[in-house]
C-alpha positions in Angstrom: 0.2 0.1 -0.2 1.3 3.5 -0.9 2.3 5.5 2.4 0.8 8.8 1.0 2.6 10.8 3.8 6.2 9.3 2.8 5.7 10.4 -0.5 4.4 14.5 0.6 0.7 14.4 1.2 -0.3 16.0 4.1 -3.7 13.4 4.3 -7.3 14.5 6.4 -10.6 12.3 6.7 -13.4 14.9 6.0 -17.0 14.2 6.9 -20.1 15.5 5.9 -21.7 18.0 8.4 -25.6 18.4 7.7 -27.2 18.8 4.1 -29.6 21.8 3.8 -32.5 20.1 2.0 -35.2 21.8 1.3 -38.1 19.7 2.2 -39.5 18.3 -0.7 -36.0 17.4 -1.5 -36.3 15.7 2.4 -39.5 13.8 0.8 -38.4 12.5 -2.5 -35.0 10.9 -0.9 -37.4 9.4 1.9 -40.1 8.2 -1.7 -37.1 6.2 -2.5 -35.7 5.0 0.0 -39.1 3.3 0.4 -38.6 2.2 -2.9 -35.2 0.5 -2.4 -36.4 -0.9 0.8 -39.0 -3.0 -1.2 -36.6 -3.7 -3.8 -34.1 -5.2 -0.8 -36.8 -7.2 0.2 -38.5 -8.2 -3.5 -34.7 -9.1 -4.0 -34.6 -10.8 -0.4 -37.0 -12.8 -1.3 -36.0 -14.3 -5.0 -32.9 -15.4 -3.5 -30.7 -13.6 -5.2 -28.4 -12.7 -3.2 -26.1 -9.7 -4.5 -28.7 -7.3 -5.6 -29.7 -7.5 -1.7 -26.6 -7.0 -0.7 -26.1 -4.4 -2.5 -29.2 -2.8 -1.8 -28.9 -3.3 1.6 -25.6 -1.4 1.5 -27.3 1.6 -0.2 -30.0 1.6 2.5 -27.5 1.6 5.7 -26.8 4.9 6.6 -24.0 6.2 9.4 -25.8 6.9 12.9 -23.7 10.1 15.4 -23.2 7.6 17.2 -21.0 4.9 14.8 -20.0 8.6 13.1 -18.6 9.2 17.2 -16.8 6.1 17.2 -15.1 6.2 13.9 -13.7 9.7 14.5 -12.2 9.2 18.5 -10.5 6.0 16.5 -8.5 8.4 14.5 -8.2 10.6 16.6 -7.0 7.4 18.9 -4.2 6.6 16.0 -2.9 9.9 15.4 -5.1 10.4 11.7 -6.0 14.1 11.1 -9.9 14.6 10.6 -12.1 17.0 10.5 -16.4 17.7 10.3 -17.0 20.1 7.4 -20.7 22.9 7.9 -22.5 21.0 5.5 -21.1 18.9 2.8 -16.9 17.1 2.1 -16.4 18.1 -0.7 -16.8 21.6 -1.0 -15.1 21.3 2.6 -11.3 19.6 0.5 -12.4 22.1 -2.8 -12.1 25.3 -0.1 -8.8 24.1 2.1 -7.0 23.0 -1.3 -8.0 26.5 -2.6 -6.7 28.0 1.2 -3.6 25.7 0.9 -3.0 26.5 -3.1 -3.5 30.9 -2.6 -1.0 30.4 0.6 1.7 28.0 -1.1 1.3 31.1 -4.2 2.1 33.2 -1.4 5.3 31.9 0.2 6.3 31.9 -3.4 5.3 35.2 -4.5 7.6 36.8 -1.6 
């Protein structure tokens, strides 16, 4: 396995924070979730374990307690992590831009 730190990468795990969703988006997600539950039970009843397993993985949503345990394990093993205010992708883009600006500023002076 490639040791990213050894080749100069600063590794930080970023977790999603709260997602601001409109009421209609929440209702659609809930409807889609119920449809996936039905599909899971259908696949399981037909003995299609591969499809049922995939659908079940999509239905599992980590709880706050689960995430807290992961974060505690990361902290105990000196793995840097942070929780984004909203979505992790936006936080990572922001952090990368901050580093890029900082690096550019250091090189310019």
